[in-house]
N, C-alpha and C positions, 0 to 999 in steps of 0.2 A: 481826803488829809494830804498836804503840802510837805514839799522832801526840807525841813530846817532850815530857815536859812538865817543864816550865821554872821552878824552882821560883826566888826572886830569892834566896836566897843563895845555894846550887847553885850558879848560873850565876853569882856574884860569885866564888867561889870558881875555878870554870873561868877566869875573866876574867883573877885577878890571876898568874896563871901565862905569863901570852900576853908571848912574847918581843917580839914586829913587830905592827906595823895597819897596814896597805899607806891609806893617801891613794885614794880611792873618784876619776875622775875621770865625775862626773856630769853625766846628760845631761835634766835636767827631766820631771815628768811631765803627762800630761793627766788630766784628771779631767770629772765633772759630779753632777749631781743633780738629780732630778726628784722633782716634789714629787706629790701623791695625788690634784691637780686634774689632771695632765695629763698622767695614766696611762689607760687606755683601762678599768683596774678598779679605778682605786682604791689601788693599789700605790704604793708607794713605791721609790726607786731611786740607788741610790751609784754611779759607779764610779772605778777607777785604774786608769794602767799606770806601774808603777813601769821607769821607763825611766832604768838606769845599773847601773855594772858596779863592785862591791864589795864591801862587808863591810858589813855593819850593826850595828846598836847592841849587837848578840848576840855579835858578831863568829863569824857564819859568813855565811858567802858569801847574796846577799839573793835567792836562788833557792827558796827552800820555807818551806813552811810548820809553823808553829806554834801549837798550843792551850795555853794558859794556863786551867789549871782554878779553879774560884775556889775558893775559901777561906776559914776565920772566924784571926783574930787576935785576941789577944793583947793587954791592957793595956800601953799601952808599948811594942809591936812599930813599930819604923820600917822604909821601904819605901827600898832603894839606889835612887837612879835613877844613868843611865848615860851615861855619853861617848858622844856618834858619831861616828864618824870620817867620815861623810857629810853633816856638818854646815857644811864649809866652814871649821871654825875647827882646823882640821889646818894650815893657816900658821905662818909663823913668827911669835912673838910669843904662842903659845898657851900660856897658863900649864898646861897639864895636859901632864902623858907617859901616853895612854894606855894603854903596856903597863907602868908602871908603877901604875897607880892607875884605873881605867878607872869608878869608881863618885867624880861629884865629888859627894852629897852627900845627904840624908835626909829624908825628909819624915813627919810620922806616918800613922801604921800606919790604917785604918779595920777596924771589927769584922769585916768580912765584903768581900770581892770576886765580883765578876762574872766569868765563867769568858767567854773571848772568845780569836777565832783572830788573831792575826798573823802579820804579817811584817818586813820592813822598818818599819811602823808599822801601828798597830793599825786590823783590819781591819772587826770584828763581831759583836759580844757576845751571850751568851744571853738581852738582852731587847731585842733586836731590833734595837738601836743601833747604826748605819752611824759609817763612818769615813775617810776618802781626805786625800790632800794630793796641794798641787806646790808645788816652789821657786821664790824670785824674788828678784832681784836689790834689797838695799836700800841706801841710802842709807852706812848705819852697819851692820858684819856682827861685833860684836866674837866674843872671842876666849872659850872655856870658862873658867869662873875654879871652884872646889873654893871650894864652899858660898859663895858671890857670884852663881856666873852657872849654874846647873845646869840648865838646860831647858832642848830643843831640842824642834823638834818632832814629833818623834816617841818619845817618853817621853811630847809634853803626851798627845798617841792615845791610848797603851796607859793613860796614869793616867785617861782619861777614859771608856779604854771597863770599865775595872775597878769605877768606881764610878758612873757614872752608866743613868738609862735613859731620857733626854728629851735633843736634840738642844740645846735651849735650855741646861738644862741644864751640859752637857759644856762647850759656849761659855764659860758662867761660870765653873764648873771651871776651866780652861783661861787664863782673864784670870787672875785668882783669881793662881793658883801663878806665874804670868808676875810678878801685882805682887810675889808675896812670895819669890820662891827668884829670879825672872833669868833671863832666857833674853841665847843665844850665837847665834852663825853666820849662817846666810843669812837672807831676809826669808822667808819661808814664810805657806802659805793653808791652812785644816785646816776640812774640809767634814763637816758631822754631819748626820744624818739619823734621826727616827723613822719610826714607823708613821704620823702626821701630819703633820710638819713637817721644813725644809730649813734648816739655818742653817753663814753662813761666816764665820771668822772668822779673821783677816789679824797677821800681827805683824815686829816685827820689833826688833835693839835699841835700848839709851835711850842715847844718845853721853854722857850728862851721871851716867849710874853705875847706878844698880842699877831693879832692874825690867825693862821693856820698854817698847813704845809693842802695841796692839794695839787693834782694831774691828772687830765685830761688825753682821753685817747679819740678817734671815731672808729668807730667798727666799720670792716671795709664793702663794699655792699657784693650780695654774695655769699655773707657769712653771717654768722649766728655767733652772739655771745651770750657766756652763759656764768653767774659767780653764783656761791652760797656758803656765805659768811666768811672768805676771805680773800683780799685786797687779789687783783686778775692784773693789772699793770704792772709790767716789769718796767721794761731799759728805757728810761727818762732819753732823750731823743732830743736834739734844739729844737727840730721842729713841730714841738707838743707844747700844747698850753698845761702851763705848769705856774705856781705862787710863785715869784721872785725871790725870795728868799727859801727855796726848799736849797738847795745843795750849801749856802752858807752855815745851813744850820744843821744840816748831816755833817759837813766838816765837824760844825765844832763839839758838835756831840759826840764824835768818834764814830759814826755810823757809816762813817764812808769817807772815803779819801781820792781826789780826783785817778789816784796812783792805783786803785781799784777797777779804771775802768769803765763803763757805762755807770748812770748808776741806778740801782734796782729799787724800783720803789716800792717793793714786797717786800725785799728783803730787810730793809734800809727803815724800815718805818715801822715795821709788823714783828709779829713771832709765829705768821701766817695761819693755823688754824685756827679755831676759834673753839673748840673745847675738849676736845681730843685728837690722836690720831682717828682720819678719815671721816673727821664727824663733816665739815666739808668739803674733801678731796672726793669724797666717794657718788658725792649727788653730783657734782662736775665733770665725772667721767661716768657719772651713767647717764644722763641726758648728753653727751658728746656722742658716747656709744651712741643711745637709740638713735639718734640722729644722720652719725656715719661711720657708718661698723665697718664699713671700709680700713676706719683708718686704725683697725684694732688696737683699740689704745687696751691700755696692764690697769686693773683698778689695782694694783698695786703699786705704793712710790717706795723711795728711798725716804725722803724727810719732808718736812713742813714745803721747804722751796723747791719742791720738783719742779720740771719744766715737763712734764712730759704729756699734761694739758694746753696744747696751746690758750690764747690769749682769747680768739674768733675759729669758729669752723665751717669750708662749706660742706653745708647736708649731701647725703649720696644722693639725695632726689629734692627736687623743691617741697614744701612742705605747701597746706592747705590749713584752710578754718580747723576741719578736722581734728588733724594731726596736732595743734597747736592746743588747740582745750583738751589734750591727753597727755600732756608732756607733765604736768603738774599730779596726777591719777597713776604713783607707781611709789610699790612698796619693794622693788629690786624682783621685783616677779623676773624668775626663768634662768637667774643667777646665784650664785656661790652665796650671794647678802638674802638671796626669798626672804620678806619676812613672815610670808604664811606658810610655811613649810616648819617643821621642825616644835620642839616639844613646847618653847617656849610660845610658838600660835596658838595651843593650845588641840584638839581634838579638831575642830573647825575651822583650823585657817585664822584664825584671827593676828592681823598683820601690827596691830597697835597696841604696845610698851606700856606701863605705868613709872614714870619717871621714877628713879631716886635719885639719891644725893650723888653719887658718882657718876647719875647725867649732867648732870650742873654744870651750866660754862665757865672756863675761868679764862685764867693764863695761865693756861698747860705748862708751858715753859717760860724762860727768860736766858738772859744773856751766861748766867751758868749752871743753871739746872733743870732740871727734866721733872716734873710729876710725873709718878707713873701710880693708876687706881686700878683698882681690883676688878674695873673691866666697863666695858660698856654693852649695849643693843647698838647695831645700824641706825644711824640717823637720815631714817627712807627719808624722801621728798613730800607726797601727800602723811602728815602726821596728824596726831586728836589734837592736839593743841594749837591746830592751828584758825585764827579769827574767819578768816575770809580767804580769797583769794580770785586776782582778777587776770583777763587778757584786754587790753586792749586792741583796737587794729585801724588799718587808714586804710581803704579802696581807693587804687588810682584812678576811676572812670566813673568817677561819682560828683558833682557839684560839691564844695568843700563843704558847704552847710550841714550832707547828708553823708559824707566821707566814714568821718569818725564814729565808732560803736565802743562800747565798753563791756565787757561781757560780764558779769560780777557773781561771783559764787559765795555764799558764806559759807561757814564753817567749812569741816574739812574736803579737799579736794577731789579725792575719789569719790566721794557719797556726795557732793552737791550738785547742783543744774545749773547753767554760768546763762544767765538772765542776759539775754541784750537791752542796751541801754543807750541809746542816739545822744553823743558828743552833746547837742543842740537841745536835746532835749533839757526842760525847767521843772520836768517832778521824776521819782521814780512810786511804786506801789509803797504803801503805806506799811510793808512788813519788813522793808528794807530798811525802816529811818528812824525802826523803834527797838526795842528790849536792851537788857543786862544778864552780868551770868547770874550777878544771884537771885533771880525771877523769874521762875519758868514763867516761859509767856508761848502756849504753843501755836501763836499767830505771828510773832518772833521770825524772821527770817532766819537769825542767827539758830534757836533753836527748835524750830522748824526740820533744817539739816541737821543739826548736832543729834536730837531726839533718835532719829533711824539710824545714826551711825553708831550710837550711842545701844542701842537695842538689837543691831546687829550682829554686836559681838557676841550674841548668846548662840546663833550660830554662824559665823559670815559669810563660811561656803557657799549655801546656798541664797541665803539672802544677798547676798552682795549680787550673786546676778539676777535675780527680780530687780536689785538698784541699778544697775548699770542698763537691763533695758530698758527702764524705764526714765534714765536718766536721757542715754544717747534718743529716746522717742521725743521726748521736749525738747533736747538741742537740734532736733533735725526740723521738727516744725517750728521753733522760732528763725532758724536761719527760713524757712518758705516764706513766713510770715511777715519776715526782716527785707524780701524780696519785695513784697506787695507792695513793703508801706515803704520804700524806695520811692514805685512809679509815682503814687500820689505823690512824696513829697517831689518828685520832682518836674512835676506834674504841676505843682502850686509855685515852684521857686520860677518855672518856666515864664508863669502867668503873673512874676512877680510880686506874687502874694508871699512876702517873707515868716510875714504873723500866722498866716498859714501851716507852710508849712514847721512853722515852729511847734504849732498843736498836735500837727498828725505828730512828726516825730514822740511828742510826750504822751501822749494818748496810748499808741503805739507803749512805749517805754513801761507804762501805767500799767494796762493791759495785760500786756505780756509775763509782767511780772507777779496780779495778781493770778493771770490763769497757770501760770508755774509754781508756786505757792500751794494752792488750790488741787494739782495733782500732786504734789510729794505728799502734803496731809491725808487724801484718800489712800493713795502709796502706803504711810504710814498704818493706818488706820487697817489694811487690810495684810501688812506684815505682822501689825500683833494678833491679830487673831492668826495667824497661818500656823506662827512660831510659839503661842507660848508653853508656860507649863511640859519644854522639854517634847513637846507630841510636835507633830505637825496635821492640821488642821485643813481641808478645800472648803474657803470660805462660805465655796458655791454648791458645795453637797452635802459636807459636814463630818463627808470622812476623815478618819482619821488611824495617823500612822504614828508608831512608835522605831523610827527610825535605830533610835539607840547611837551607838558609838563606833568610828573604825575599828576596826580588829588591831591594830598596833597599838590604839591610845589604849584596849582592853588589856594587851597585855603589858606596855609597861606600865601602867600603874595597879596592879598588881591582883585584875579583876581573874584571873584563873584561879588560886588563892582563896575566895568566895564558897560560900556555902551550895558550895554543889552534891557533894557527899556531908555526912556526919562529922568523917574527921577531921574537921573542921583545924583544929590544932596543927594535924599533923600535914593535913599542908602547907600549914601556912609556913612550918619548916625547912617544907623540901627545897628546895634548891633547884633551879632550873625547866621550872615546868613553863609553858607556853599555851597562850591560848591558840587553838584552834579554829573559832568561828566554827564547830560543829558538832553535831548530834550523833551521839552514836547508844544504841541500846546492847547493852552485856546481859551474860547472866548471873543472877544475883549468891550473891556473897563476899567478898572481900572485893571490893571496888578501889579501897585506896590502893591495896596492893596491886589491880590492873590495870591502875593509871600512873603509876609511879615503871611499871614493866615498864615504858614506853619511853622512857627518858634514856 
């Protein structure tokens, strides 16, 4: 089965017959960019979690992977730009009805475009250019408008991967497209990385009309950039790339004055956090603290515009692939915010929380008021509502054709397995290109991993150990097989057989994806047998254990007031009883008096 190759005219026809697009509940993303000087072997990395539930610009569930092939275009060809239903512009007042016309406008096509992988956003192209995104709140978030405000970050990332080979080139193209064709929707951060550089561009709408506002910054080599639903660029200096209208619009809107000193991008165009205090900044703190604990960064800040967390940091130790693949697998373990601990985690340390109305993202503060809600659980990095995550890497010592690898993981990062996909491959395993949230399909990669995550919530402390063991084994084997495939690819390239090299990369990508899915399905079958019905069963021997609950859970849930003696009501009415976890034998008589005698 081939990866769905979606031509834009074909996609236009498909979208035009849709009768309904349902607005999504977007929950934000976490991203990072790692420069070559910050890794142990000179690789560059880019990472993204797609944390949301909804449709994407293709009107497909944002849980699948799509390959867009390279193409040759004729003079006069035009490229359609599609409306993104996850852009935030689906509120009242939008001038676009996507069910009637999902195309907002057209731009001139270029003579040739590169092949690339995309989901909700562009991921990586065959020139080893990588992209990642996160959503931010901006003070002004305009609706889409045909032929006037036609670009959101998703299509900007796709166009950049179609046309660019370098990170700075991509940033400049994105800025040019915003200036010329207009920007709608939420504030956004896009990062681009190539073999040598990582660049960040942040953007929002223009309250004075056409175009948009944007600013870009390079991540210094040897450092790592992290973002999580809040703008990260601060002072805009004369040597930085930015929209020509930035300073004039900021001054006209009363957001900034030259007398204030350098323009602070974050505080000028945004109110900071995405949903509630610490929703964004706790994730920035966590990743920076993992990578550079010597900085002794505090998780506590004074407000949404804190300067506690630098734009980028130098890691205490140069990172390797194993470290990078595990950055998104975090629930604040070992910190005061550890989501595997406490009553909310239940008896078995489940880190995932059911979202309620107080957890929804909103513009919780503005110029004159601050919304204080009842409270919310911490927003972790590995979240139950994640559609997929990925880590792109470009290796320095391989030919350009083989250097790029996209490690793609469906569903929740902590319990997924990242499958290696050569940037030069033109196909992936069938499981990664099919599936919807509305229909359970055990062969779809999203459901393969998502089912076991949900099953693990029955006994997370135990099952997560089994999951992590299999996960690490499969990823280690993927890396071993990848290095063997590299050798064959290089041999084909040295022999001048580019088509043969592409075939090797594609075959490896498909076969490894199939093997990972098969391995996870086998693990799932074993976990279902082993942890069903509240008991622990050894699938090999059939031996059964009844492990029950931890002592603290018995105590906190009133187990000690249960029917251990016939004076049930008296026990229930006696305060201060504690569960001891011990059995005792006492003389016959008044057991109730004996029990309360130890209070």
